[in-house]
C-alpha positions as CSV (number, residue, x, y, z in Angstrom):
1,X,125.3,83.1,124.7
2,X,126.8,81.5,122.0
3,X,129.8,79.9,124.2
4,X,127.4,77.9,126.2
5,X,126.2,74.8,124.7
6,X,122.8,74.7,126.6
7,X,122.1,78.0,125.5
8,X,122.4,77.3,121.9
9,X,120.1,74.4,122.5
10,X,117.8,76.6,124.0
11,X,118.1,79.2,121.5
12,X,117.4,76.1,118.4
13,X,113.9,75.4,120.4
14,X,113.0,79.1,120.7
15,X,113.4,79.5,116.9
16,X,111.4,76.0,116.5
17,X,108.6,77.0,118.6
18,X,108.2,80.1,116.7
19,X,108.5,78.5,113.3
20,X,105.9,75.6,114.5
21,X,103.3,78.2,115.4
22,X,103.6,80.1,112.3
23,X,103.4,77.0,110.2
24,X,100.7,74.8,112.4
25,X,97.2,74.0,110.7
26,X,95.4,73.8,113.9
27,X,95.0,76.2,116.9
28,X,96.6,73.6,119.5
29,X,99.6,73.5,117.3
30,X,99.8,77.2,117.5
31,X,99.4,77.0,121.4
32,X,102.1,74.2,121.4
33,X,104.6,76.4,119.6
34,X,104.1,79.5,122.0
35,X,104.6,77.1,124.9
36,X,107.7,75.7,123.6
37,X,109.0,79.2,122.4
38,X,108.1,80.5,126.0
39,X,109.7,77.7,128.0
40,X,113.1,78.0,125.7
41,X,113.7,81.8,126.4
42,X,113.4,81.4,130.2
43,X,116.9,79.9,130.6
44,X,118.1,82.4,128.0
45,X,117.0,85.2,130.2
46,X,118.4,84.3,133.4
47,X,121.9,85.3,134.1
48,X,123.5,84.3,137.7
49,X,125.5,87.2,137.7
50,X,122.8,90.0,137.6
51,X,119.8,89.8,140.1
52,X,117.5,91.9,138.0
53,X,117.5,89.1,135.4
54,X,115.8,86.6,137.4
55,X,113.0,89.0,138.3
56,X,112.7,89.9,134.8
57,X,112.5,86.4,133.4
58,X,109.9,85.6,136.3
59,X,107.5,88.6,135.3
60,X,108.0,87.3,131.8
61,X,107.1,84.0,132.5
62,X,104.0,85.0,134.4
63,X,102.4,87.3,132.0
64,X,103.1,84.9,129.2
65,X,101.6,82.0,131.1
66,X,98.5,84.1,131.5
67,X,98.6,84.9,128.0
68,X,98.8,81.1,126.9
69,X,96.0,80.0,129.6
70,X,93.4,82.7,128.1
71,X,94.5,81.6,124.4
72,X,93.9,78.2,125.2
73,X,90.7,78.9,126.8
74,X,89.3,80.7,124.2
75,X,90.4,77.8,121.9
76,X,88.4,75.2,124.0
77,X,85.1,77.5,123.9
78,X,85.6,78.1,119.8
79,X,85.9,74.3,119.5
80,X,82.7,73.6,121.7
81,X,80.8,76.5,119.6
82,X,81.6,74.6,116.2
83,X,80.5,71.2,117.8
84,X,77.6,69.6,115.8
85,X,75.7,69.6,119.0
86,X,76.3,73.4,119.4
87,X,75.2,74.5,115.6
88,X,73.6,77.9,116.5
89,X,74.2,80.9,114.8
90,X,76.2,82.6,117.9
91,X,78.2,85.4,117.1
92,X,81.7,84.8,118.4
93,X,83.0,88.0,118.8
94,X,83.5,87.6,122.3
95,X,86.0,84.6,121.4
96,X,88.2,86.5,119.0
97,X,88.3,89.5,121.2
98,X,89.8,86.9,123.8
99,X,92.4,85.3,121.5
100,X,93.1,88.8,120.4
101,X,93.8,90.2,123.8
102,X,96.0,86.9,124.7
103,X,98.0,87.5,121.4
104,X,98.3,91.4,122.0
105,X,99.7,90.6,125.9
106,X,102.0,88.1,124.3
107,X,103.7,90.7,121.9
108,X,103.6,93.8,124.7
109,X,100.9,96.1,122.8
110,X,99.0,98.6,125.0
111,X,97.0,98.6,127.2
112,X,98.6,95.1,127.8
113,X,102.2,96.4,127.9
114,X,102.4,96.7,131.7
115,X,105.2,94.2,131.9
116,X,107.3,95.1,128.9
117,X,109.6,98.1,130.1
118,X,110.0,96.2,133.3
119,X,111.6,92.8,131.8
120,X,113.5,95.1,129.4
121,X,115.3,96.8,131.9
122,X,116.0,93.9,133.8
123,X,117.9,91.8,130.7
124,X,121.0,92.0,128.8
125,X,121.0,93.7,125.4
126,X,120.9,90.4,123.4
127,X,117.9,89.3,125.3
128,X,116.6,92.6,124.9
129,X,116.9,92.1,121.0
130,X,115.4,88.8,121.0
131,X,112.3,90.1,123.0
132,X,112.0,93.2,120.9
133,X,111.8,91.1,117.4
134,X,112.0,87.3,117.4
135,X,109.2,87.0,120.0
136,X,106.8,89.5,118.0
137,X,106.9,87.3,115.0
138,X,104.5,84.5,116.0
139,X,101.7,86.8,118.0
140,X,101.6,88.7,115.2
141,X,101.4,86.0,112.5
142,X,98.7,84.3,114.6
143,X,97.0,87.5,114.7
144,X,96.6,87.9,111.2
145,X,94.3,84.7,111.0
146,X,91.8,86.3,113.6
147,X,91.5,90.1,112.4
148,X,89.0,91.8,114.6
149,X,88.9,95.2,113.2
150,X,86.9,97.1,115.8
151,X,89.0,95.8,118.7
152,X,92.4,96.3,117.1
153,X,91.5,99.9,116.1
154,X,91.4,101.0,119.8
155,X,94.6,99.0,120.2
156,X,96.5,100.7,117.4
157,X,95.4,104.0,119.1
158,X,96.5,103.0,122.7
159,X,99.5,101.3,121.4
160,X,100.8,104.6,119.5
161,X,99.8,106.8,122.7
162,X,101.5,105.1,125.1
163,X,104.4,104.2,123.3
164,X,105.1,107.9,122.5
165,X,104.0,109.6,126.0
166,X,105.5,106.4,127.8
167,X,109.1,107.6,126.4
168,X,109.2,111.1,127.2
169,X,110.5,110.8,130.9
170,X,112.8,108.1,130.5
171,X,116.5,108.0,130.9
172,X,117.2,104.5,130.5
173,X,117.9,103.5,127.2
174,X,116.5,99.7,127.5
175,X,113.2,101.5,128.9
176,X,113.3,104.2,126.0
177,X,113.6,101.3,123.2
178,X,110.9,99.5,125.0
179,X,108.3,102.3,124.6
180,X,109.6,102.7,121.0
181,X,109.0,99.1,120.5
182,X,105.1,99.7,121.8
183,X,104.8,102.3,119.5
184,X,106.2,100.7,116.5
185,X,104.0,97.6,117.2
186,X,100.8,99.7,116.6
187,X,102.5,100.7,113.0
188,X,102.8,97.0,112.5
189,X,99.1,96.1,113.6
190,X,98.1,98.7,111.2
191,X,99.9,97.1,108.5
192,X,98.5,94.1,109.5
193,X,94.8,94.6,109.3
194,X,95.0,97.0,106.2
195,X,98.0,95.7,104.1
196,X,99.0,92.2,105.3
197,X,102.1,92.1,102.9
198,X,103.3,95.5,104.2
199,X,103.8,94.4,107.9
200,X,106.6,91.8,107.1
201,X,108.6,94.6,105.4
202,X,108.2,97.0,108.4
203,X,108.9,94.1,110.8
204,X,112.3,93.6,109.0
205,X,113.2,97.4,108.5
206,X,112.3,97.7,112.6
207,X,114.3,94.7,113.4
208,X,117.3,96.0,111.2
209,X,117.4,99.2,112.9
210,X,116.9,97.6,116.5
211,X,119.8,95.2,116.0
212,X,122.1,98.2,114.5
213,X,121.3,100.4,117.7
214,X,121.7,97.3,120.3
215,X,124.7,96.2,118.7
216,X,126.0,99.1,119.1
217,X,124.9,99.7,122.9
218,X,126.1,96.2,123.4
219,X,129.9,96.5,121.9
220,X,130.1,99.6,124.0
221,X,128.3,98.8,127.2
222,X,125.8,101.8,127.2
223,X,122.8,101.4,129.4
224,X,121.8,105.2,130.2
225,X,121.3,108.0,128.3
226,X,124.3,110.2,130.2
227,X,126.6,107.4,129.1
228,X,126.3,108.3,125.5
229,X,126.9,112.0,126.1
230,X,130.1,111.7,127.8
231,X,131.3,108.7,126.4
232,X,132.4,109.4,122.9
233,X,133.7,113.2,123.1
234,X,136.8,111.5,121.4
235,X,135.0,109.8,118.8
236,X,132.5,112.3,117.5
237,X,132.2,109.5,114.3
238,X,130.8,107.1,116.5
239,X,128.4,109.5,118.6
240,X,127.0,110.8,115.2
241,X,126.5,106.8,114.4
242,X,124.6,106.2,117.2
243,X,122.0,109.3,116.9
244,X,121.6,109.0,113.4
245,X,120.4,105.5,114.1
246,X,118.1,106.9,116.8
247,X,116.4,109.3,114.4
248,X,116.2,106.5,111.7
249,X,114.4,104.2,114.2
250,X,112.2,107.3,115.0
251,X,111.3,107.5,111.4
252,X,112.8,110.9,110.1
253,X,112.5,111.5,106.6
254,X,116.1,111.4,105.3
255,X,117.2,108.0,106.7
256,X,115.7,104.5,106.0
257,X,113.6,104.0,108.9
258,X,111.1,106.4,107.1
259,X,110.7,104.2,104.3
260,X,108.3,101.4,105.9
261,X,106.3,104.7,107.5
262,X,106.2,106.3,104.1
263,X,104.6,103.1,102.6
264,X,102.0,102.5,105.1
265,X,100.9,106.3,104.9
266,X,100.3,105.8,101.5
267,X,98.3,102.8,102.0
268,X,96.3,103.9,104.8
269,X,95.7,107.4,102.8
270,X,94.6,105.0,99.8
271,X,91.9,103.1,102.4
272,X,90.7,106.4,103.6
273,X,91.8,105.7,107.2
274,X,92.6,109.5,108.0
275,X,91.6,109.3,111.3
276,X,94.0,106.6,112.7
277,X,96.9,108.1,110.3
278,X,96.3,111.5,112.0
279,X,97.0,109.8,115.4
280,X,99.7,107.6,114.9
281,X,101.8,110.5,112.8
282,X,101.3,113.1,115.6
283,X,102.3,110.2,118.5
284,X,105.2,109.4,115.8
285,X,106.2,113.1,116.2
286,X,106.3,112.8,119.6
287,X,108.9,110.2,119.8
288,X,111.0,112.1,117.5
289,X,110.7,115.0,119.4
290,X,112.4,113.1,122.6
291,X,114.9,111.6,120.1
292,X,115.7,115.2,118.7
293,X,115.9,116.5,122.5
294,X,118.6,113.6,123.1
295,X,120.5,114.0,119.8
296,X,120.4,117.8,120.6
297,X,121.7,117.5,124.1
298,X,124.5,115.2,122.6
299,X,125.7,117.1,119.9
300,X,125.2,120.9,120.9
301,X,126.1,120.6,124.6
302,X,129.7,120.7,126.1
303,X,130.0,117.5,128.6
304,X,133.1,117.4,130.7
305,X,135.4,114.7,130.5
306,X,137.1,113.1,132.8
307,X,140.8,111.7,132.8
308,X,139.6,108.2,132.8
309,X,137.3,108.0,130.2
310,X,136.9,105.4,127.6
311,X,139.5,106.0,124.5
312,X,138.4,104.9,120.9
313,X,142.4,104.6,119.7
314,X,141.9,101.0,119.1
315,X,139.5,100.5,116.2
316,X,138.5,96.8,116.3
317,X,135.8,95.0,114.2
318,X,132.9,96.2,116.5
319,X,133.7,99.8,115.3
320,X,133.9,99.1,111.6
321,X,130.5,97.0,111.8
322,X,129.0,99.8,113.7
323,X,129.9,102.2,110.8
324,X,128.9,99.8,108.2
325,X,125.1,99.1,110.2
326,X,125.0,102.9,110.6
327,X,126.0,103.7,106.9
328,X,123.0,101.6,105.9
329,X,120.7,103.1,108.1
330,X,121.6,107.0,107.1
331,X,122.0,106.6,103.5
332,X,119.7,103.4,102.9
333,X,116.9,105.5,101.5
334,X,119.1,107.3,99.1
335,X,120.5,104.1,97.3
336,X,116.9,102.6,97.3
337,X,115.8,105.7,95.6
338,X,118.9,105.3,93.2
339,X,118.3,101.7,92.6
340,X,114.3,102.6,91.8
341,X,115.4,105.5,89.3
342,X,117.9,103.2,87.5
343,X,115.5,100.2,87.0
């Protein structure tokens, strides 16, 4: 991607579009920033060597254009109701719900998640990373301006259930990470509703863990679960790194992925949101179940190895960087605890 000057330009305008949406002081500016962001990512998605990327970029464009049109329509209705001529005590809950739905469709939350796994399956790993992390910043930030609690509670419950149950029957790593992203999005929306300063910390931790996994998958060209079983018989260290990062993304307690969930659980308990918390924790256990099932299969079962299997004799920079990322993911919680105890 970075070898192509045109793609560097589109990447810069992608960043500019998100920053414009986040820092705008008018709704039309927010919409304009989202449109610049959308028109910048489409050329980044299209790869002439892959047929699936064109289909995925078309799916992404159509759904995002639909969300943008709903958002613009609801902005016009809101301006109309706020006009001096229409100074009526009208309840604008319908407009809020339309705007919230458009932003949730842009970020891929359930029940508006229908496009997300299919688009993820057709893209390269680097485009998947942009889709899972950077593309969620602007919709979530704008969503924090118009929090409509009764509607968002249903969205949180649906997202956590769909993200957990959808990943149970997947063999593609890209679709697995897509459903994991939907599940994590429910935690981010909950953090946004009940404790606005916490969603940024959760998002940063999720982005770091997603980057760690996607960097390893991209370096070793992994796309399906069975590749991870048979590929690293010569390198148990690398197999250990990939699957501990998997468990950290699922939020297993010894790893650093548990830290943002732990903080959010404490926050929700203090606000007496026991029902939502119960559903979210139960669904997080289901996601952990399929992560553990994959990890157990990879570590405990003996897979046959072909003569032309991938050899890990030359440990290049990607190998060492993968070790570093996995070390932070595995032992980050212990390091943070020690720093907290010292200070």
